[in-house]
Structure formats: C-alpha cells, structure tokens
Residue frames as a rotation matrix with the C-alpha (Angstrom) as fourth column:
MET 1
0.735 0.270 0.622 10.36
0.657 -0.508 -0.556 -16.86
0.165 0.818 -0.551 20.70
ASN 2
-0.319 -0.935 -0.152 13.35
0.947 -0.319 -0.029 -14.62
-0.021 -0.153 0.988 20.11
GLY 3
-0.171 0.200 -0.965 13.33
0.424 -0.869 -0.255 -10.86
-0.889 -0.453 0.064 20.68
ASN 4
-0.886 -0.189 -0.423 13.62
-0.269 -0.534 0.802 -10.04
-0.377 0.824 0.422 16.98
LEU 5
-0.717 0.697 0.020 10.56
0.505 0.499 0.704 -12.13
0.481 0.515 -0.710 16.12
GLU 6
-0.074 0.692 -0.718 8.63
0.938 -0.195 -0.285 -10.44
-0.337 -0.695 -0.635 18.94
ARG 7
-0.464 -0.167 -0.870 9.64
0.060 -0.986 0.157 -7.01
-0.884 0.020 0.467 17.61
VAL 8
-0.982 0.114 -0.148 8.54
-0.155 -0.061 0.986 -7.87
0.104 0.992 0.077 14.06
LEU 9
-0.453 0.868 -0.204 5.22
0.801 0.497 0.335 -9.32
0.392 -0.012 -0.920 15.27
ALA 10
-0.115 0.379 -0.918 4.61
0.709 -0.616 -0.343 -6.19
-0.696 -0.690 -0.198 17.36
GLU 11
-0.727 -0.192 -0.659 5.29
-0.253 -0.817 0.518 -4.01
-0.638 0.544 0.546 14.35
LEU 12
-0.909 0.416 -0.033 3.03
0.150 0.400 0.904 -6.12
0.389 0.817 -0.426 12.13
ALA 13
-0.346 0.814 -0.468 0.23
0.928 0.222 -0.300 -5.76
-0.141 -0.538 -0.831 14.70
ARG 14
-0.431 0.133 -0.893 0.13
0.099 -0.976 -0.193 -2.05
-0.897 -0.172 0.407 13.80
TYR 15
-0.784 0.088 -0.614 -1.00
-0.613 -0.265 0.744 -2.90
-0.097 0.960 0.262 10.25
GLU 16
-0.295 0.745 0.599 -4.38
0.233 0.664 -0.711 -4.16
-0.927 -0.070 -0.369 9.11
HIS 17
-0.748 0.029 -0.663 -5.54
-0.628 -0.356 0.692 -4.61
-0.216 0.934 0.284 5.52
PRO 18
0.216 0.943 0.254 -8.82
-0.744 0.328 -0.582 -5.99
-0.632 -0.063 0.772 4.14
LEU 19
0.752 0.076 -0.654 -7.07
-0.598 0.494 -0.631 -8.00
0.275 0.866 0.417 1.40
PHE 20
0.068 -0.868 -0.492 -3.88
-0.170 0.475 -0.863 -9.21
0.983 0.143 -0.115 3.10
ALA 21
0.994 0.107 0.017 -2.98
-0.042 0.243 0.969 -11.01
0.100 -0.964 0.246 6.34
PHE 22
0.244 -0.959 0.143 0.47
-0.597 -0.265 -0.758 -10.60
0.765 0.100 -0.637 7.89
ASP 23
0.997 -0.056 0.050 2.54
-0.006 0.600 0.800 -12.96
-0.075 -0.798 0.598 10.02
ALA 24
0.262 -0.964 -0.050 6.18
-0.855 -0.207 -0.475 -13.68
0.447 0.167 -0.879 10.84
ARG 25
0.999 -0.038 -0.033 8.29
0.048 0.903 0.428 -16.69
0.013 -0.429 0.903 11.75
GLU 26
0.350 -0.934 0.068 11.86
-0.512 -0.130 0.849 -17.46
-0.785 -0.332 -0.524 12.75
ALA 27
0.983 -0.181 -0.036 14.23
0.062 0.507 -0.859 -18.52
0.174 0.842 0.510 9.98
GLY 28
0.118 -0.969 -0.218 17.62
0.836 0.215 -0.505 -19.19
0.537 -0.122 0.835 11.54
ASP 29
-0.631 -0.409 -0.659 18.99
0.704 -0.659 -0.265 -15.82
-0.326 -0.631 0.704 12.67
ALA 30
-0.944 0.293 0.153 16.57
-0.139 -0.772 0.620 -13.97
0.300 0.564 0.769 10.38
VAL 31
-0.421 0.905 0.057 12.84
0.091 0.105 -0.990 -13.37
-0.902 -0.412 -0.126 10.63
GLU 32
-0.898 0.206 0.388 10.60
0.411 0.086 0.907 -14.08
0.154 0.975 -0.162 7.66
VAL 33
-0.549 0.776 -0.311 7.58
-0.447 -0.587 -0.675 -11.88
-0.706 -0.232 0.669 7.07
LEU 34
-0.775 0.386 0.500 4.61
0.600 0.696 0.394 -13.61
-0.196 0.606 -0.771 5.41
ILE 35
-0.586 0.658 -0.472 1.97
-0.638 -0.734 -0.231 -11.81
-0.499 0.166 0.850 3.40
GLU 36
-0.817 0.377 0.436 -1.09
0.487 0.856 0.173 -13.84
-0.308 0.354 -0.883 2.45
PHE 37
-0.744 0.666 0.057 -4.09
-0.389 -0.501 0.773 -12.98
0.544 0.553 0.632 0.31
ARG 38
-0.707 0.497 0.503 -7.20
-0.516 0.125 -0.847 -13.21
-0.484 -0.859 0.168 2.52
GLY 39
0.172 0.869 -0.465 -9.54
-0.973 0.076 -0.219 -14.37
-0.155 0.490 0.858 -0.24
ALA 40
0.157 -0.035 0.987 -10.21
-0.172 0.983 0.062 -18.06
-0.973 -0.180 0.148 -0.72
GLU 41
0.270 -0.025 0.963 -10.34
0.887 0.395 -0.238 -17.62
-0.374 0.918 0.128 -4.48
PRO 42
0.727 -0.301 -0.617 -8.29
-0.246 0.724 -0.644 -17.35
0.641 0.620 0.453 -6.50
ALA 43
0.816 -0.535 -0.221 -5.57
0.513 0.493 0.703 -19.38
-0.267 -0.687 0.676 -4.84
VAL 44
0.724 -0.606 0.329 -2.50
-0.272 -0.689 -0.672 -17.14
0.634 0.398 -0.664 -4.56
HIS 45
0.118 -0.783 -0.611 0.96
0.640 0.531 -0.556 -17.96
0.760 -0.325 0.563 -3.22
THR 46
0.854 0.009 -0.521 2.20
0.465 -0.465 0.754 -16.57
-0.235 -0.885 -0.401 0.09
TYR 47
0.546 -0.692 0.472 4.74
-0.010 -0.569 -0.822 -13.79
0.837 0.445 -0.318 -0.30
VAL 48
0.826 -0.356 -0.437 7.73
0.537 0.262 0.802 -14.24
-0.171 -0.897 0.407 2.02
TYR 49
0.450 -0.776 0.442 10.67
-0.015 -0.501 -0.865 -11.93
0.893 0.383 -0.237 2.65
SER 50
0.326 -0.458 -0.827 13.48
0.885 0.457 0.095 -12.01
0.334 -0.763 0.554 5.21
LEU 51
0.785 -0.184 0.591 14.62
-0.337 -0.928 0.159 -9.43
0.520 -0.324 -0.791 7.70
GLN 52
0.017 -0.875 -0.484 18.14
0.437 0.442 -0.784 -9.68
0.899 -0.198 0.390 9.07
PRO 53
0.305 0.091 -0.948 18.88
0.952 -0.016 0.305 -9.06
0.012 -0.996 -0.092 12.77
ARG 54
-0.705 -0.652 -0.279 20.85
0.654 -0.750 0.098 -5.88
-0.273 -0.114 0.955 12.00
ASP 55
-0.692 0.524 0.497 17.77
0.101 -0.611 0.785 -4.42
0.715 0.594 0.370 10.25
ILE 56
0.323 0.866 -0.380 15.38
0.517 0.175 0.838 -5.33
0.793 -0.468 -0.392 13.08
GLU 57
0.211 -0.342 -0.916 17.73
0.966 -0.072 0.249 -4.01
-0.151 -0.937 0.315 15.77
ASN 58
-0.676 -0.465 0.571 18.27
0.610 -0.789 0.079 -0.68
0.414 0.402 0.817 13.97
ALA 59
-0.703 0.379 -0.602 16.77
0.319 -0.588 -0.743 2.39
-0.636 -0.714 0.292 15.68
GLN 60
-0.604 0.453 -0.655 15.02
-0.732 -0.642 0.231 3.28
-0.316 0.619 0.719 12.41
PHE 61
-0.953 0.137 0.270 13.32
0.192 0.964 0.186 -0.12
-0.234 0.229 -0.945 12.18
PRO 62
-0.097 0.995 -0.026 9.68
0.441 0.020 -0.897 1.11
-0.892 -0.099 -0.441 12.27
TRP 63
0.310 0.187 -0.932 10.32
-0.567 -0.751 -0.339 3.42
-0.763 0.634 -0.127 9.31
THR 64
-0.601 -0.591 -0.539 12.41
-0.787 0.320 0.527 1.04
-0.139 0.741 -0.657 7.25
PHE 65
-0.797 0.388 0.462 9.96
0.272 0.915 -0.298 -1.78
-0.539 -0.112 -0.835 8.00
GLN 66
0.214 0.934 -0.287 7.04
0.074 -0.308 -0.949 0.28
-0.974 0.181 -0.135 6.70
ARG 67
0.096 -0.248 -0.964 8.88
-0.897 -0.441 0.024 1.13
-0.431 0.863 -0.265 3.49
GLN 68
-0.867 -0.484 -0.119 9.87
-0.491 0.786 0.376 -2.50
-0.089 0.385 -0.919 2.94
LEU 69
-0.524 0.756 0.392 6.37
0.347 0.610 -0.712 -3.80
-0.778 -0.237 -0.582 3.73
TYR 70
0.399 0.693 -0.601 4.81
-0.269 -0.538 -0.799 -1.37
-0.877 0.481 -0.028 1.25
ASP 71
-0.233 -0.568 -0.789 7.41
-0.952 -0.031 0.304 -2.25
-0.197 0.822 -0.534 -1.41
CYS 72
-0.963 -0.148 0.226 6.73
-0.131 0.987 0.090 -5.96
-0.237 0.057 -0.970 -0.89
LEU 73
-0.109 0.987 0.115 2.96
0.226 0.137 -0.964 -5.44
-0.968 -0.079 -0.239 -1.05
HIS 74
0.315 0.144 -0.938 3.47
-0.763 -0.549 -0.340 -3.71
-0.564 0.823 -0.063 -4.39
ASP 75
-0.633 -0.644 -0.429 5.62
-0.774 0.523 0.357 -6.58
-0.005 0.558 -0.830 -5.65
TYR 76
-0.783 0.393 0.482 3.09
0.137 0.865 -0.482 -9.15
-0.607 -0.311 -0.731 -4.40
VAL 77
0.264 0.926 -0.272 0.20
-0.112 -0.250 -0.962 -7.45
-0.958 0.284 0.037 -6.21
VAL 78
0.101 -0.303 -0.948 2.25
-0.971 -0.237 -0.028 -7.33
-0.216 0.923 -0.318 -9.42
GLU 79
-0.877 -0.477 0.053 3.07
-0.464 0.871 0.165 -11.04
-0.125 0.120 -0.985 -9.04
MET 80
-0.384 0.819 0.426 -0.68
0.054 0.481 -0.875 -11.74
-0.922 -0.313 -0.229 -8.90
PHE 81
-0.002 0.371 -0.929 -1.19
-0.916 -0.373 -0.147 -10.78
-0.401 0.850 0.341 -12.55
THR 82
0.223 0.136 0.965 -2.36
0.100 0.982 -0.162 -13.86
-0.970 0.132 0.206 -14.43
ARG 83
0.260 -0.198 0.945 -1.65
0.965 0.098 -0.245 -12.17
-0.044 0.975 0.216 -17.75
ASN 84
0.429 -0.149 -0.891 0.14
0.043 -0.982 0.185 -9.03
-0.902 -0.117 -0.415 -18.86
PRO 85
0.876 -0.018 -0.483 1.65
-0.466 -0.297 -0.834 -7.66
-0.128 0.955 -0.268 -22.10
GLN 86
-0.095 -0.993 -0.075 4.99
-0.994 0.090 0.063 -9.33
-0.055 0.081 -0.995 -21.34
CYS 87
0.056 0.190 0.980 3.42
-0.314 0.935 -0.163 -12.81
-0.948 -0.299 0.112 -21.23
ARG 88
-0.644 -0.230 -0.730 4.12
-0.765 0.206 0.610 -15.05
0.010 0.951 -0.308 -24.16
ASP 89
0.207 0.864 0.460 1.01
-0.763 0.436 -0.476 -17.06
-0.612 -0.253 0.749 -24.87
C-alpha cells in the first residue's frame, strides 16, 4: 500500500455517516475515493472521485479533503434523484 493511499484511508477513518460508507483504492499514481450508499434498497451506484498525489501531499490536505468530500456527497445525493423537473418523461 502506498503512502498516499494510507493517508487517504486515515483521513476517511475520521468520518462516519449512517447513510454512506467510505473507502479508497489505488488508481495508478492517484487514489480513488469511493462513496457507497449503505442501504440495500434501492440499488444505487458507487460514487468515485480521484485525488492526485499533489493534493494528498499538500499541507492543507485535511481541510481540502473535507471540502471535497462534502461537495462530492452533495453531488452524489443529487445524482440519486430518480425524477426531477428537468427529466423528460
């Protein structure tokens, strides 16, 4: 396991949510963060986003990681809509 993956996993361990599970995996030089819906139903895709080494190695990583995680959680929840006013039925 590379140092960047270890750092991301350590940061993710600081977060716990009743609806979402968090994990990370290596993806070449980057690290992918995975956000999964904990519920069995309805079936929902896994949200994945990449962190580049320069972002993980930055001294401000804990703060920028939190902002990015929260932004991605927002995007993931929006993606879960099964219908909205912009849908064309």
